[in-house]
C-alpha positions as a Markdown table, in Angstrom:
| # | Residue | x | y | z |
|---|---|---|---|---|
| 1 | Met | -112.0 | -7.7 | 21.3 |
| 2 | Gln | -110.2 | -11.0 | 22.3 |
| 3 | Ala | -109.5 | -11.6 | 18.5 |
| 4 | Lys | -107.7 | -8.2 | 18.2 |
| 5 | Val | -105.6 | -8.8 | 21.4 |
| 6 | Phe | -104.7 | -12.3 | 20.1 |
| 7 | Leu | -103.8 | -11.0 | 16.6 |
| 8 | Ser | -101.8 | -8.2 | 18.2 |
| 9 | Phe | -99.9 | -10.7 | 20.4 |
| 10 | Leu | -99.4 | -13.1 | 17.4 |
| 11 | Leu | -98.0 | -10.2 | 15.2 |
| 12 | Ala | -95.7 | -9.0 | 18.0 |
| 13 | Ala | -94.4 | -12.6 | 18.5 |
| 14 | Ile | -93.8 | -13.0 | 14.7 |
| 15 | Leu | -91.9 | -9.7 | 14.5 |
| 16 | Ala | -89.9 | -10.5 | 17.6 |
| 17 | Leu | -88.9 | -13.9 | 16.1 |
| 18 | Gly | -88.0 | -12.2 | 12.8 |
| 19 | Val | -85.7 | -9.8 | 14.6 |
| 20 | Ile | -84.0 | -12.6 | 16.6 |
| 21 | Ala | -83.6 | -14.8 | 13.6 |
| 22 | Ile | -81.9 | -12.2 | 11.3 |
| 23 | Pro | -78.3 | -13.3 | 10.8 |
| 24 | Val | -75.7 | -10.7 | 11.5 |
| 25 | Asp | -72.0 | -10.6 | 10.7 |
| 26 | Val | -69.8 | -12.1 | 13.5 |
| 27 | Glu | -66.7 | -10.1 | 13.9 |
| 28 | Asp | -64.5 | -13.1 | 15.0 |
| 29 | Ala | -65.7 | -15.4 | 12.3 |
| 30 | Pro | -63.1 | -15.7 | 9.5 |
| 31 | Pro | -64.0 | -16.1 | 5.8 |
| 32 | Ala | -63.5 | -19.5 | 4.1 |
| 33 | Asp | -59.8 | -18.6 | 3.5 |
| 34 | Gly | -59.1 | -17.6 | 7.2 |
| 35 | Asp | -56.9 | -20.7 | 7.7 |
| 36 | Thr | -54.5 | -19.5 | 5.0 |
| 37 | Val | -52.3 | -17.4 | 7.4 |
| 38 | Val | -49.2 | -17.5 | 5.2 |
| 39 | Glu | -49.2 | -17.7 | 1.4 |
| 40 | Asn | -47.3 | -20.6 | -0.3 |
| 41 | Ala | -46.2 | -22.0 | 3.1 |
| 42 | Glu | -46.5 | -25.5 | 1.8 |
| 43 | Asn | -44.4 | -24.8 | -1.3 |
| 44 | Pro | -40.6 | -24.6 | -0.5 |
| 45 | Ala | -39.9 | -24.1 | -4.2 |
| 46 | Ser | -41.6 | -20.7 | -4.0 |
| 47 | Leu | -38.7 | -19.5 | -1.7 |
| 48 | Val | -36.1 | -17.7 | -3.7 |
| 49 | Gly | -32.5 | -17.1 | -2.6 |
| 50 | Ala | -30.7 | -17.6 | 0.6 |
| 51 | Pro | -32.4 | -16.7 | 3.9 |
| 52 | Asp | -31.5 | -13.4 | 5.5 |
| 53 | Pro | -29.0 | -13.6 | 8.4 |
| 54 | Arg | -30.4 | -13.4 | 11.9 |
| 55 | Pro | -30.7 | -9.8 | 13.2 |
| 56 | Thr | -28.0 | -8.7 | 15.6 |
| 57 | Glu | -29.8 | -5.6 | 17.1 |
| 58 | Pro | -30.8 | -5.7 | 20.7 |
| 59 | Ile | -34.0 | -7.5 | 21.5 |
| 60 | Ile | -36.5 | -5.7 | 23.8 |
| 61 | Thr | -38.5 | -7.9 | 26.0 |
| 62 | Pro | -42.0 | -6.5 | 26.0 |
| 63 | Lys | -43.6 | -5.4 | 29.3 |
| 64 | Glu | -47.4 | -5.3 | 30.1 |
| 65 | Gly | -48.9 | -2.6 | 28.1 |
| 66 | Asp | -45.9 | -2.0 | 25.7 |
| 67 | Val | -46.7 | -1.0 | 22.2 |
| 68 | Leu | -44.7 | -2.2 | 19.2 |
| 69 | Ala | -42.3 | 0.4 | 17.7 |
| 70 | Glu | -40.7 | 0.9 | 14.3 |
| 71 | Ser | -37.1 | 0.0 | 14.1 |
| 72 | Thr | -35.3 | 3.3 | 14.2 |
| 73 | Ser | -32.8 | 4.3 | 16.9 |
| 74 | Val | -34.1 | 1.9 | 19.5 |
| 75 | Val | -32.1 | 1.5 | 22.7 |
| 76 | Ala | -32.5 | -1.8 | 24.4 |
| 77 | Arg | -34.3 | -1.6 | 27.8 |
| 78 | Asp | -33.2 | -5.2 | 28.8 |
| 79 | Leu | -31.5 | -8.2 | 27.6 |
| 80 | Glu | -32.7 | -10.5 | 30.4 |
| 81 | Ser | -33.6 | -13.6 | 28.4 |
| 82 | Leu | -30.7 | -14.9 | 26.3 |
| 83 | Glu | -31.5 | -18.6 | 25.8 |
| 84 | Lys | -31.1 | -21.3 | 23.2 |
| 85 | Arg | -33.6 | -20.7 | 20.3 |
| 86 | Thr | -36.0 | -23.3 | 19.2 |
| 87 | Pro | -38.1 | -23.5 | 16.1 |
| 88 | Gly | -41.5 | -21.9 | 16.2 |
| 89 | Cys | -44.3 | -19.9 | 14.8 |
| 90 | Ala | -46.3 | -16.9 | 16.0 |
| 91 | Thr | -49.8 | -16.4 | 17.3 |
| 92 | Ile | -51.6 | -13.6 | 15.6 |
| 93 | Thr | -55.1 | -12.2 | 16.3 |
| 94 | Ile | -57.4 | -9.7 | 14.7 |
| 95 | Asn | -58.1 | -7.8 | 18.0 |
| 96 | Pro | -55.7 | -6.0 | 20.5 |
| 97 | Lys | -54.5 | -8.0 | 23.6 |
| 98 | Phe | -54.6 | -11.3 | 21.8 |
| 99 | Gly | -58.4 | -11.2 | 21.5 |
| 100 | Gly | -60.7 | -12.1 | 18.7 |
| 101 | Phe | -60.1 | -14.7 | 16.0 |
| 102 | Arg | -56.6 | -16.2 | 16.2 |
| 103 | Gly | -54.2 | -18.0 | 13.8 |
| 104 | Arg | -50.7 | -19.4 | 13.7 |
| 105 | Ala | -48.2 | -17.8 | 11.3 |
| 106 | Cys | -45.1 | -19.8 | 10.4 |
| 107 | Ser | -42.3 | -19.0 | 8.0 |
| 108 | Ala | -39.1 | -20.7 | 6.9 |
| 109 | Asn | -36.1 | -19.6 | 9.1 |
| 110 | Gly | -35.0 | -16.1 | 8.0 |
| 111 | Arg | -37.3 | -16.0 | 5.0 |
| 112 | Cys | -40.1 | -13.5 | 4.2 |
| 113 | Ala | -43.6 | -14.7 | 4.5 |
| 114 | Asn | -46.6 | -12.7 | 3.2 |
| 115 | Leu | -49.8 | -12.9 | 5.2 |
| 116 | Gly | -52.9 | -14.5 | 3.5 |
| 117 | Lys | -55.8 | -12.4 | 2.1 |
| 118 | Tyr | -57.7 | -12.5 | 5.4 |
| 119 | Trp | -54.9 | -11.7 | 7.7 |
| 120 | Ser | -53.0 | -9.1 | 5.6 |
| 121 | Lys | -53.6 | -5.6 | 7.1 |
| 122 | His | -56.0 | -7.2 | 9.8 |
| 123 | Ile | -53.8 | -8.3 | 12.7 |
| 124 | Ser | -53.7 | -6.4 | 16.0 |
| 125 | Ser | -51.6 | -8.8 | 18.1 |
| 126 | Phe | -48.4 | -10.8 | 17.3 |
| 127 | Gly | -46.7 | -13.2 | 19.6 |
| 128 | Pro | -43.8 | -15.4 | 18.5 |
| 129 | Asp | -43.3 | -18.8 | 20.2 |
| 130 | Tyr | -40.7 | -19.0 | 22.9 |
| 131 | Gly | -37.3 | -19.0 | 21.2 |
| 132 | Thr | -38.4 | -17.4 | 18.1 |
| 133 | Ile | -37.8 | -13.8 | 17.0 |
| 134 | Cys | -39.6 | -12.0 | 14.3 |
| 135 | Ile | -39.8 | -8.6 | 12.4 |
| 136 | Leu | -43.0 | -7.3 | 10.9 |
| 137 | Phe | -43.3 | -5.3 | 7.7 |
| 138 | Thr | -46.1 | -3.0 | 6.4 |
| 139 | Gly | -45.7 | -4.2 | 2.8 |
| 140 | Arg | -45.8 | -7.5 | 1.0 |
| 141 | Gly | -42.4 | -9.1 | 0.3 |
| 142 | Cys | -40.9 | -7.6 | 3.6 |
| 143 | Ser | -41.0 | -4.2 | 2.2 |
| 144 | Gly | -42.1 | -0.9 | 3.8 |
| 145 | Ser | -41.6 | 0.1 | 7.4 |
| 146 | Arg | -40.2 | -2.6 | 9.7 |
| 147 | Ser | -40.7 | -3.2 | 13.3 |
| 148 | Ile | -38.2 | -3.7 | 16.0 |
| 149 | Val | -37.3 | -7.3 | 16.7 |
| 150 | Ile | -40.1 | -9.1 | 18.6 |
| 151 | Glu | -39.7 | -12.1 | 21.0 |
| 152 | Tyr | -42.0 | -14.1 | 23.2 |
| 153 | Pro | -44.5 | -13.1 | 24.5 |
| 154 | Gly | -44.9 | -10.6 | 21.7 |
| 155 | Tyr | -47.1 | -7.5 | 21.6 |
| 156 | Gly | -50.9 | -7.3 | 22.3 |
| 157 | Arg | -50.8 | -3.8 | 20.8 |
| 158 | Leu | -49.0 | -3.1 | 17.5 |
| 159 | Gly | -49.1 | 0.6 | 17.5 |
| 160 | Lys | -48.3 | 1.9 | 14.0 |
| 161 | Phe | -48.4 | -1.8 | 12.8 |
| 162 | Asp | -52.0 | -2.3 | 14.0 |
| 163 | Asn | -54.0 | -3.5 | 11.0 |
| 164 | Asn | -51.0 | -2.6 | 8.8 |
| 165 | Val | -48.9 | -5.7 | 8.6 |
| 166 | Gly | -48.4 | -7.4 | 5.2 |
| 167 | Ser | -45.5 | -9.7 | 5.8 |
| 168 | Phe | -43.0 | -10.9 | 8.4 |
| 169 | Lys | -39.7 | -12.8 | 8.9 |
| 170 | Cys | -38.8 | -15.1 | 11.9 |
| 171 | Trp | -35.7 | -16.8 | 13.1 |
| 172 | Trp | -35.1 | -19.5 | 15.6 |
């Protein structure tokens, strides 16, 4: 009888260890190319033509809970922060409200940058550095729908652009 109890206990322990030791996919772990936020960022020769001029449309400073909108007939709610611009990048994350795995996306001033394989169509938050403004695009090569101009602190919820950004442009 004691042998049966011991074997049952041993079998239960082995099964429990097997369940605990089974590896599972971790949502926030990027693949090997997760560090490639922007394609061809190191190769200035890949940039063709002159950079686009800085947008002149009003910049809407996001408030808590705001959702990013497409750029069509947007009326500025405020223009409270007109300050000297400084070079910068943007923080991007795979989850809303700047959660999950995060990366830094940088582009040449006024030039289109395609997101790398891991990031393309997988970002849910976008926050330019202070002094940097950006526009998101649904397609590669800055094509498709474009967002309104985004400034610091950015948007933790991208609305129509959630998991739908293929490229972006930033100015400083």
